[in-house]
C-alpha positions in Angstrom: -25.2 -23.2 -10.7 -22.5 -23.2 -13.3 -20.0 -21.7 -10.9 -20.3 -24.6 -8.5 -19.7 -27.1 -11.2 -16.6 -25.2 -12.4 -15.3 -24.9 -8.8 -15.7 -28.7 -8.4 -13.9 -29.4 -11.6 -11.1 -26.9 -10.7 -10.6 -28.5 -7.3 -10.2 -31.9 -9.1 -7.4 -30.4 -11.1 -9.1 -29.2 -14.3 -7.0 -26.2 -15.3 -9.5 -25.1 -18.0 -12.3 -24.9 -15.4 -10.1 -22.8 -13.2 -9.3 -20.5 -16.0 -13.0 -20.1 -16.8 -13.6 -19.2 -13.2 -10.9 -16.6 -13.2 -12.5 -15.1 -16.4 -15.8 -14.8 -14.6 -14.2 -12.9 -11.7 -11.5 -11.0 -13.7 -13.2 -7.6 -13.7 -13.9 -7.7 -9.9 -10.3 -8.8 -9.2 -8.8 -6.1 -11.4 -11.0 -3.3 -9.9 -10.1 -4.4 -6.4 -6.4 -4.6 -7.1 -6.6 -1.1 -8.8 -8.2 0.3 -5.6 -5.2 -0.9 -3.7 -2.3 0.2 -6.0 -3.8 2.9 -8.2 -2.3 1.9 -11.5 -3.0 -0.6 -14.3 0.3 -2.4 -14.4 0.6 -3.1 -10.7 -3.1 -4.1 -10.5 -2.5 -6.6 -13.3 0.5 -8.0 -11.5 -1.5 -8.5 -8.4 -4.3 -10.2 -10.3 -1.7 -12.5 -11.9 -0.2 -13.3 -8.5 -3.6 -13.9 -7.1 -4.5 -16.3 -9.9 -1.3 -18.3 -9.3 -1.8 -18.5 -5.6 -5.4 -19.5 -6.0 -4.6 -22.2 -8.6 -2.0 -23.7 -6.2 -4.4 -23.6 -3.3 -7.7 -24.4 -4.9 -7.9 -27.8 -3.2 -7.9 -26.1 0.2 -11.2 -24.3 -0.5 -13.5 -25.9 2.0 -16.9 -24.6 0.9 -17.5 -24.1 -2.8 -20.1 -21.4 -2.3 -17.4 -19.1 -0.7 -15.1 -19.2 -3.8 -15.5 -15.5 -4.4 -14.8 -14.6 -0.8 -11.8 -17.0 -0.7 -10.5 -15.5 -4.0 -11.0 -11.9 -2.7 -9.1 -12.7 0.5 -6.1 -14.0 -1.6 -6.2 -10.9 -3.7 -6.2 -8.6 -0.7 -3.3 -10.4 0.8 -1.5 -10.3 -2.5 -2.1 -6.6 -2.8 -0.6 -6.0 0.7 2.4 -8.3 -0.1 2.9 -6.3 -3.3 2.8 -3.0 -1.5 5.1 -4.2 1.2 7.6 -5.3 -1.4 7.4 -2.0 -3.2 7.7 -0.2 0.2 5.4 2.5 -0.9 2.0 3.9 -0.3 -0.6 3.8 -3.1 0.7 6.5 -5.4 -1.0 8.0 -8.4 2.2 8.6 -10.4 0.5 8.5 -13.7 -2.8 10.4 -13.2 -3.5 10.6 -17.0 -3.7 6.8 -17.1 -5.9 6.7 -14.0 -8.2 9.3 -15.4 -8.4 7.6 -18.8 -9.7 4.4 -17.4 -13.4 3.8 -17.9 -13.8 3.4 -14.1 -13.3 7.1 -13.4 -15.4 9.8 -15.0 -15.1 13.0 -12.9 -13.2 14.9 -10.3 -15.5 13.8 -7.5 -14.7 10.2 -8.2 -11.0 10.9 -8.2 -11.4 12.7 -4.9 -13.2 9.6 -3.5 -10.5 7.2 -4.6 -7.9 9.5 -3.2 -9.8 9.7 0.1 -10.2 5.9 0.2 -6.4 5.6 -0.3 -5.8 7.6 2.8 -8.1 5.6 5.1 -6.6 3.4 7.8 -5.9 0.0 6.3 -8.7 -1.8 8.2 -11.3 0.9 7.3 -10.2 0.8 3.7 -10.6 -2.9 3.4 -14.1 -2.8 4.9 -15.2 0.1 2.7 -13.9 -1.6 -0.5 -15.4 -5.0 0.3 -18.8 -3.5 1.4 -19.3 -0.8 -1.3 -17.3 -2.1 -4.2 -17.9 -5.8 -3.9 -21.4 -5.6 -2.3 -20.4 -8.2 0.3 -22.4 -8.8 3.4 -21.0 -8.0 6.9 -20.7 -11.7 7.6 -18.6 -12.3 4.4 -16.4 -9.3 5.2 -15.8 -10.5 8.7 -14.8 -13.9 7.2 -12.3 -12.3 4.8 -10.8 -10.0 7.4 -10.8 -12.6 10.2 -12.6 -10.3 12.6 -16.0 -10.2 14.4 -19.0 -8.8 12.5 -19.4 -5.9 15.0 -15.8 -4.9 14.3 -16.6 -4.8 10.6 -19.6 -2.5 11.4 -17.3 -0.3 13.4 -14.7 -0.1 10.6 -17.4 0.8 8.1 -18.8 3.5 10.4 -15.4 5.0 11.1 -14.3 4.7 7.5 -17.4 6.5 6.2 -17.0 9.3 8.8 -13.4 9.7 7.8 -14.4 9.8 4.1 -17.0 12.5 4.8 -14.5 14.5 6.8 -11.9 14.2 4.0 -14.3 15.0 1.2 -16.3 17.8 2.9 -13.2 19.4 4.4 -11.7 20.0 0.9 -8.7 18.0 1.8 -7.9 17.7 -1.9 -7.4 20.9 -3.8 -9.3 20.7 -7.1 -6.3 22.0 -9.1 -4.1 19.3 -7.5 -6.5 16.7 -8.5 -6.8 17.9 -12.1 -3.1 18.2 -12.6 -2.2 15.0 -10.7 0.1 16.9 -8.3 -1.0 15.3 -5.0 
């Protein structure tokens, strides 16, 4: 368990160990931030803010095995703080950049990300944590500070809303291809 050793070192003040931990989780952090803001620059800003907050607070981590959950919670809070500061929803102002990322390959995936963007905040969080982070219901409940049954409800309602949005053709294909949402 190399991660646990690194976490212990980081908690004792070892900045190099903390940096190594961040490198291990960097892709996951970036992808999650991107899901919340929809563009590279803002996602990187959120990851940077998350890294800073986590470095300052690493000594408050109670159980080392929950480092990933703890870090994800900081990232989500940082994403919401960022969005509140910008006072905007998650726009896709630069669709060419969004499409050119290796994470998106086709129109259906763009539709999915757009549909996720339009979910109720609580449903969006549950969907992202469950399907994009492969977290268990218990871990999601811990991150969101809600009961496990509430997570299940959010997942169910979020999936139903996604099905409705995607089946109903809420997003015109021409709009998706041109970036005119």
